[in-house]
C-alpha positions as CSV (number, residue, x, y, z in Angstrom):
1,M,20.7,-0.5,1.7
2,D,17.0,0.1,2.2
3,K,14.7,1.9,-0.3
4,V,14.5,5.1,1.8
5,S,18.3,5.4,1.9
6,K,18.6,4.8,-1.8
7,F,16.0,7.5,-2.5
8,L,17.6,10.0,-0.2
9,K,21.0,9.5,-2.0
10,R,19.5,10.5,-5.3
11,L,18.1,13.8,-4.0
12,S,19.9,17.2,-4.0
13,K,21.5,18.2,-0.8
14,Q,18.7,20.7,0.0
15,E,15.9,18.2,-0.7
16,R,17.7,15.5,1.3
17,L,18.0,17.8,4.3
18,K,14.4,18.9,4.2
19,L,13.1,15.3,3.8
20,R,15.4,14.0,6.6
21,T,14.1,16.7,8.9
22,V,10.5,15.7,8.2
23,I,11.2,12.0,8.6
24,K,12.9,12.6,11.9
25,S,9.8,14.7,13.1
26,V,7.4,12.0,12.0
27,L,9.4,9.2,13.8
28,D,9.6,11.4,16.9
29,G,5.9,12.0,16.8
30,K,6.2,15.8,16.3
31,I,3.7,16.1,13.4
32,K,1.7,19.0,14.6
33,D,3.4,21.6,12.4
34,L,3.6,19.4,9.3
35,D,1.3,19.2,6.3
36,V,-0.4,15.9,7.4
37,K,-3.5,14.3,6.0
38,K,-5.2,11.1,6.9
39,L,-5.5,8.7,3.9
40,S,-9.1,7.8,3.2
41,G,-9.9,4.1,3.3
42,Y,-7.2,3.4,5.9
43,Q,-7.6,3.7,9.7
44,N,-4.2,4.8,10.9
45,I,-2.3,5.8,7.8
46,F,-1.3,9.4,7.1
47,R,0.8,11.3,4.6
48,V,3.1,14.3,4.9
49,R,3.6,16.5,1.8
50,V,7.1,17.9,1.3
51,G,7.0,19.7,-2.0
52,D,6.4,17.0,-4.7
53,M,7.5,14.3,-2.3
54,R,5.4,12.3,0.1
55,V,6.1,10.5,3.4
56,V,3.5,7.9,4.2
57,F,3.4,6.5,7.7
58,E,1.3,4.5,10.1
59,N,0.4,5.8,13.6
60,N,-0.1,2.9,16.0
61,D,-0.9,4.6,19.4
62,G,1.9,7.0,19.0
63,S,4.4,4.5,17.4
64,M,5.2,5.8,13.9
65,N,6.2,3.4,11.2
66,L,7.3,4.6,7.7
67,I,5.5,3.0,4.8
68,F,6.7,5.0,1.8
69,V,9.1,7.9,1.1
70,G,9.3,9.2,-2.5
71,R,8.1,11.5,-5.2
72,K,4.3,11.6,-5.7
73,S,3.2,9.4,-8.6
74,D,0.3,7.2,-9.6
75,K,1.8,4.4,-7.4
76,T,2.4,6.5,-4.3
77,Y,-0.6,5.3,-2.4
78,K,-0.8,1.7,-3.6
79,F,0.7,-0.5,-0.9
């Protein structure tokens, strides 16, 4: 089981549904209505804020790759 699936299993049903919706939107490239910010110091890496959780992804010419999904902490942006 990958890290994202393990993290999602530990969430409440409501948080899991919200986060899955955001992850699906990111992977489908539908990020216009999300709280997206480009991470400074990186060329194609962005984050989406979902409450106290973050979805960090890389955008390679429209191809979205998940890098991190989890609660925001000191280690969130260290990869």
